[in-house]
VOBA-1610 file (N, C-alpha, C; in pm, whole numbers, padded with zeros to 5 digits, always signed):
BEGIN
Met+01176-12875-10230Met+01320-12866-10213Met+01352-12840-10061Glu+01275-12756-10003Glu+01302-12716-09868Glu+01280-12834-09778Phe+01187-12926-09810Phe+01156-13040-09732Phe+01283-13136-09729Leu+01357-13145-09839Leu+01476-13231-09845Leu+01592-13161-09754Leu+01593-13037-09746Leu+01701-12974-09668Leu+01663-12937-09528Lys+01545-12972-09492Lys+01489-12941-09358Lys+01583-12982-09245Asp+01631-13111-09249Asp+01718-13161-09144Asp+01852-13091-09145Asp+01903-13065-09269Asp+02032-12996-09277Asp+02021-12851-09225Leu+01916-12790-09254Leu+01894-12648-09205Leu+01884-12647-09050His+01814-12753-09000His+01803-12760-08850His+01943-12779-08790Gln+02023-12871-08851Gln+02160-12893-08794Gln+02240-12772-08805Leu+02223-12695-08914Leu+02302-12574-08934Leu+02266-12471-08823Glu+02140-12450-08794Glu+02098-12356-08692Glu+02143-12405-08553Lys+02142-12534-08529Lys+02197-12590-08401Lys+02339-12562-08389Ala+02421-12585-08500Ala+02564-12560-08497Ala+02591-12409-08469Lys+02513-12322-08533Lys+02531-12179-08508Lys+02510-12143-08364Ala+02415-12198-08309Ala+02371-12168-08164Ala+02486-12219-08075Glu+02532-12347-08102Glu+02639-12394-08020Glu+02770-12315-08036Tyr+02798-12275-08157Tyr+02915-12189-08184Tyr+02911-12056-08106Leu+02794-11993-08103Leu+02779-11864-08033Leu+02794-11879-07884Ala+02743-11991-07832Ala+02755-12023-07691Ala+02899-12050-07652Val+02976-12125-07735Val+03110-12152-07700Val+03191-12026-07717Lys+03163-11941-07819Lys+03237-11821-07838Lys+03217-11726-07717Ala+03095-11718-07671Ala+03074-11626-07557Ala+03143-11680-07429Phe+03152-11818-07412Phe+03222-11874-07299Phe+03372-11843-07317Asp+03424-11856-07437Asp+03562-11829-07462Asp+03601-11684-07435Asp+03511-11591-07485Asp+03536-11447-07464Asp+03537-11420-07312Tyr+03448-11482-07242Tyr+03442-11455-07093Tyr+03570-11504-07028Asn+03613-11628-07064Asn+03735-11686-07007Asn+03858-11605-07039Thr+03863-11545-07158Thr+03973-11464-07201Thr+03980-11336-07118Gln+03865-11274-07091Gln+03863-11153-07007Gln+03903-11186-06861Val+03863-11297-06811Val+03899-11335-06673Val+04048-11359-06670Ala+04108-11425-06766Ala+04257-11445-06771Ala+04332-11312-06782Lys+04283-11225-06865Lys+04354-11094-06874Lys+04342-11017-06744Thr+04229-11026-06677Thr+04215-10955-06553Thr+04304-11014-06445Asn+04315-11148-06450Asn+04405-11210-06350Asn+04543-11181-06369Val+04590-11170-06495Val+04729-11137-06527Val+04759-10993-06481Lys+04662-10902-06511Lys+04683-10764-06471Lys+04696-10754-06318Ser+04608-10830-06251Ser+04613-10828-06102Ser+04744-10880-06052Ile+04794-10990-06105Ile+04920-11044-06062Ile+05032-10954-06090Leu+05036-10895-06215Leu+05152-10813-06245Leu+05150-10675-06177Ser+05031-10635-06130Ser+05031-10509-06063Ser+05053-10524-05909Ser+05064-10641-05866Ser+05101-10664-05724Ser+05251-10646-05704Lys+05291-10628-05584Lys+05437-10613-05553Lys+05512-10728-05595Glu+05465-10847-05570Glu+05540-10970-05603Glu+05551-10986-05758Gly+05437-10954-05822Gly+05441-10959-05970Gly+05533-10863-06039Leu+05543-10740-05982Leu+05640-10641-06034Leu+05779-10685-06012Met+05809-10738-05893Met+05941-10782-05867Met+05982-10903-05947Ala+05887-10994-05976Ala+05913-11111-06058Ala+05946-11068-06199Ser+05861-10977-06258Ser+05881-10936-06392Ser+06014-10853-06407Phe+06042-10767-06312Phe+06166-10690-06312Phe+06286-10790-06300Gly+06275-10886-06214Gly+06383-10983-06195Gly+06406-11068-06319Ala+06297-11106-06382Ala+06309-11189-06505Ala+06378-11107-06616Gly+06337-10978-06632Gly+06400-10893-06729Gly+06550-10869-06697Phe+06576-10853-06569Phe+06715-10824-06529Phe+06802-10944-06553Val+06756-11066-06522Val+06833-11190-06544Val+06852-11208-06696Lys+06738-11186-06773Lys+06751-11203-06915Lys+06854-11108-06972Gly+06856-10984-06921Gly+06959-10891-06960Gly+07100-10933-06926Leu+07116-10982-06815Leu+07252-11035-06782Leu+07297-11154-06861Met+07200-11248-06888Met+07233-11364-06962Met+07251-11341-07113Asp+07181-11241-07172Asp+07197-11213-07313Asp+07320-11137-07349Asn+07384-11077-07248Asn+07504-10990-07283Asn+07624-11068-07243Pro+07680-11148-07341Pro+07800-11229-07309Pro+07929-11152-07277Gly+07934-11023-07319Gly+08053-10948-07286Gly+08044-10877-07152Asn+07943-10900-07076Asn+07928-10837-06952Asn+08027-10902-06850Gln+08112-10816-06795Gln+08217-10860-06703Gln+08156-10896-06574Lys+08045-10841-06535Lys+07987-10878-06407Lys+07930-11018-06402Cys+07905-11070-06518Cys+07836-11207-06519Cys+07945-11301-06568Gly+08033-11340-06476Gly+08143-11434-06504Gly+08095-11572-06505Ser+08190-11671-06495Ser+08152-11806-06498Ser+08084-11851-06376Ser+08108-11787-06259Ser+08044-11824-06131Ser+07909-11755-06118His+07888-11651-06196His+07763-11574-06193His+07733-11526-06048Ser+07836-11481-05974Ser+07817-11438-05840Ser+07726-11320-05828Glu+07734-11232-05923Glu+07640-11113-05919Glu+07496-11150-05934Leu+07478-11248-06023Leu+07336-11299-06051Leu+07290-11368-05926Ile+07369-11447-05859Ile+07323-11511-05733Ile+07294-11412-05626Lys+07369-11308-05617Lys+07342-11201-05516Lys+07205-11136-05546Ile+07185-11104-05669Ile+07060-11037-05711Ile+06937-11125-05686Ile+06950-11252-05723Ile+06842-11348-05702Ile+06811-11362-05552Ser+06914-11377-05467Ser+06888-11390-05320Ser+06832-11264-05265Leu+06864-11142-05325Leu+06807-11020-05278Leu+06655-11017-05319Leu+06624-11061-05439Leu+06478-11060-05481Leu+06399-11162-05403Ile+06459-11273-05359Ile+06378-11373-05288Ile+06339-11321-05152Lys+06425-11239-05091Lys+06391-11190-04957Lys+06281-11090-04969
//
């Protein structure tokens, strides 16, 4: 019986080895991506970008905000300040 399944068992072992190699490569790339994101967000530019995005989202999500009128002048002032 084992003789009949010999090729299938060989293919199974080969597939397991390929899976483990791909999984290890994926785990490595995930760690590299997480490290890169932490490096970017911990930099001055990254902190300002994340703060600015949160600030703009807060302004845009609050429709009753009187500072955020139709011209969005306050928003434009803040964005120009962050760009400098």
